[in-house]
N, C-alpha and C positions, 0 to 999 in steps of 0.2 A: 704659452699660447701664442706669443709673438713669433717664436721660431716656427711653430706649426703653420701660421698664416703665411710667413715668408717662404716656407717650403712649397706650399700650394701655389703661390704666385710664380715661383721659379719653375715648377712643373708646367703650369699653364703657358708660360713664355716658351719653354722648351717644345711643348707640343705644337704650338702655333708655328714656331720656327720650322719644325719637321714637316708640317703640312705644306708650308709655303715652298720649302726646298723640293718636296716631291712634285709639286705642281710646276715648279720652274724647270725641272728636268723631264717634264712630260711623262711621268711614270705611268706604266700600265699596271693598274692595281689588281690584286687578287681579292675579290669580295667573297670567296667561297668559304672562308674560315668562320669561326664563331663571331657572333655580334655581341660586343661587350658594352654595356652602359655603365660607366664608372662614375659614381658619385654625382649623378645627374639631377639637376633642379630646374624648375620652370615656374614662372609667376605670370599670371594673366593680369592685365591692367595694373601694372605696378605703380605705386605712389598715387593711387586714386582711391576713392571710397569703395571701388569695386575690386580692389586687389584680392587675388586668390592664389595661394601657393599650391599649385597642382602636384608638383614633385619636390621632394625634400631630400636631396643627396641620396637618391636611390641607386643601388648597384645590382646588376643583373647580367646574366649571360644566356644568349639564345644559341643552342647548339646546332651545328651543321647537320642538315638532313633530318631534323626532328620536327615533330608537330608540338608546338608549345601553346597552351591556352593561358590567357591572362584573365583572372577573375577578380571581382571586388565590387563593392557597391558603387552607385553613381557618385562621381566626384572623388573617387579614390586615386585617380591619376592614370588609369589604364590607357585611354585614348591619347593622352598627351605623351605617355611613354612610347607608344609605338610610332608616333609621328617623328620621334627623334631618329628612328632607324634609317630613314631615307632623306633626312635633312629638311623636312618641311618645317621643323622647329629646331632651334639650336639651344643646347643646354646652357644654363647660366653658370654652372660649376662643373668641374670634371670634364669628361669627354665621351663621345660616342666613337666606338671602334668597330669597323666592319672588315673582317679579314685583316689586310695590312693598310687599310684606308682609315683615316681618323678625322673627326670633326671636333676640335677642342672648343671649350667655352672661350668666349672672348674674340673668336675669329670673326672678322667683318664680312668675309665672303667665303662661301663654300666652293672650293676649287673642284673642277672636273665633275660638277654636279650631274651632268648628262650621263656619265659613266655610272654614277651611283644610282640614279633613277632607273636606268636600264636594268640594273641588277636587282634592285629591290622595288617590287611593285606594290603600291599601297591601294587597297580597295576600301572605299569608305562605306559607311553604314548602309547607304542607299546608292550603290554604284551606278544604277541606271541614270542618276543625275549627272554622271560623268560623260554621258553620250551627247554628241552634238553634231555629228556629220550627217550628210544627206542619206547615206546608205550604210547598211551593216558592214559591208566590205570596207568602205572608207574609214569607218569608225575603228574597226579592229586594226587596220593597217596604219592609222595615224601616228601612233607612238613611235614605232621604229623608223618610219619615214622621216618624221620630225627630227629624230636623233641622227639622221644621216645614212640610214641603211638604203640599199638599192631598192627602188620602188618596185621594179619588176619582180625581183626575188621575194620581196615581202608579200606582194599580192598572190604569188604562187602558193604561199604557205597558208593563206587565210582559210580555204576550204577545209584543210586538215585541222585547223584550230577549232572550227565549228564542230567537227566530229568529237574533238576532245571534250568540249563542253555540252555534248549531246544535243546539238542543234542541226537541222537539215540544211543542206547546201542551197536549197531554193530560197533561203532567207537573205542571201548575199545582196541582192538588188533591192531589197525592201528597206523602207525607212525604219530606223530603230524605234521611232516614236509610234509605230503601228503595232509593235509587239506587246505581248503581255508582260506584267511585271517580272515574272520569273525569267522570261526570255531575254528581257533587257539586261537583267543581272548577269546572265550567262555571256551575253555579248560584251559587257564591260569587263568580265573576267578574261574572256578570250583576248581582249585588247591588251590586258596586262601580260598575258602569256606570250603574246606576239613579241614582246621585248626580249624573251628568252633569258630572263634572269634566273638566279638560283633561289630567290626568296619571294614569297607571297605573304603580304601582311594584310590581315582582314579585320575590319572593325564592325562587329555585329553583322556578318555577311548574310544571315538568314532572317534578319528582322522583317516582320510583316508577312512572311511566307506561311502557308498552311503546313501542317505536319508532314504531308507527303513531299512538298517542295523542300522543306528543311532536310529530310532524309536523303533526297536526291543530291543536294549540295554537299552534305557530309560525305557521301560516297565519292563525289567528284574530288573533294579535297584529299580524301584518303588515297585515291588513285594517283593524283598528282604527286603526292609524297612517295608512295610505294613504287610507282612505275617510272617516274621521272626524277626522283630524288629531290624534289622541291622542299626547301625548308618552309614550313607553314607556321606563321605567328598569328594567333587569332584571339581577339577580344570577344567574349560572349557572356550573356547572362544565363544561357541554357546549360545547366549542369549535366543533363543527360548527353548533350553533344560533347561536352568535355570528357566525360567518362568513356564515350564511344571512341573518340579520336586521339586524345592527347597522349604523347610520350611523357611530357612534363607539364606541370601546372604551376603557374606563378600567382601568388595571392598578394593583392595590393590593398593597402589601407592607409588613408590619410597621407598619400603621396610617398609612401615607403613600401618596399617589398618586405612583407612580414613572414612569408613562408614560400618554399619551393620544394617540389617533390613529384613523385609519380601520382597519377590520379588516385591510386589505391591508398597511398600515404596521406594525401590531403583529405580525401573523403572519409577515411577512417577516424579522423579527428573531428568529431562533431562539436567539440568545444571551440575549435578554430572557426568552424562555419557559423556557429552562433555568434561569435565575436564580430564577424563581418556581415552578419545578418543575411546569409545566403542559405537557401533551401537546398539540401543535398539531392543528388539524383534519386529517382523513385526507388531504384533497387536498393540504395543505401538506407533509405528510410525504413525499408523492411529489415535490413541487416541490423540497424540500431534497435529495433523492437525485439528481434531475436536475441541480441546481446543482453538487453535488459532482462530477458527471461532465462539467461544462463547459457545460451548457445552463441558463441562468438565466431563468426565466419569472416570477420574483417581482416584476418591475416591471410586470406586467399585473394588472388587477383581476379576479381569478378567484374566483368563488363556487361555480360548478357545473362538472360534467363538460363541458358544452357550452362554457363559458368556457375551460376547459383546452384542449379540442381546437382552438378558434379561436386561442388564444395559441400553441400548439405549431405549428400550421400556418403562422402568420405568421412565426415565428422560424426555421423549417426550410425554407421554400419555396425559398430560393436555394441549398440544399445538395444 
């Protein structure tokens, strides 16, 4: 046990030394590789009556260019986990690695944090609360200008960003506080996209929206991934969204990663979903009932009603 603890301490010292050396040499980092959370832990209000261990040596990898959804009950560590990806929180054990950039536990200062925040944009549960400038144009342009980009060049790009998030150009001079909730959310996302990073991290991005608004945002995230190659990491309680979007699904429970796989693998395991008290997507609720009656379609990759019909016909054509 002592040898194991000493080995961990040695690794931590080595990682901190590497991080400081990279900063000292003004390294230009490559953030485009996989994001690795290695044995990460985090405790809120430590050594108080309100102490809460949100993460317990969790290990996870977010792949380049993929859409990964993180699911689990309230308090399972989802939101804490994603805040490690851009340095809003620093792990107490292990390290966070983004491409060739790392944030080891025990480091007192995150080096080159502006580079990191430019590459990994975090959109909170109600991103409209991130708005604070006088006009939509200024709000979208604030991030890159604040990080040192040329103001004139940034402002030239703002109208195109409005198009990307399906907003009309005539909103540029409007106050963001005059907009509807859905429009504010789009402006906030445009502000993150203005940074031109490779990764978009979303914490319950469709919370409080009606079904039509949710569907529109899902299509937006899908386009950003498919057309621009953005890595999307999303926390959500909506399992229908997960089924529709995700390349991979991460399942959290009590601060640990207890499962990871395709949405088809995760949702085919109803015992796993029962364990974490999550209701499966509507179409999988039907698949479970059919399986109980002797017709198992869960070995098919079913996201939509059309997929279901095709799978059903292929399994019953000889009967």
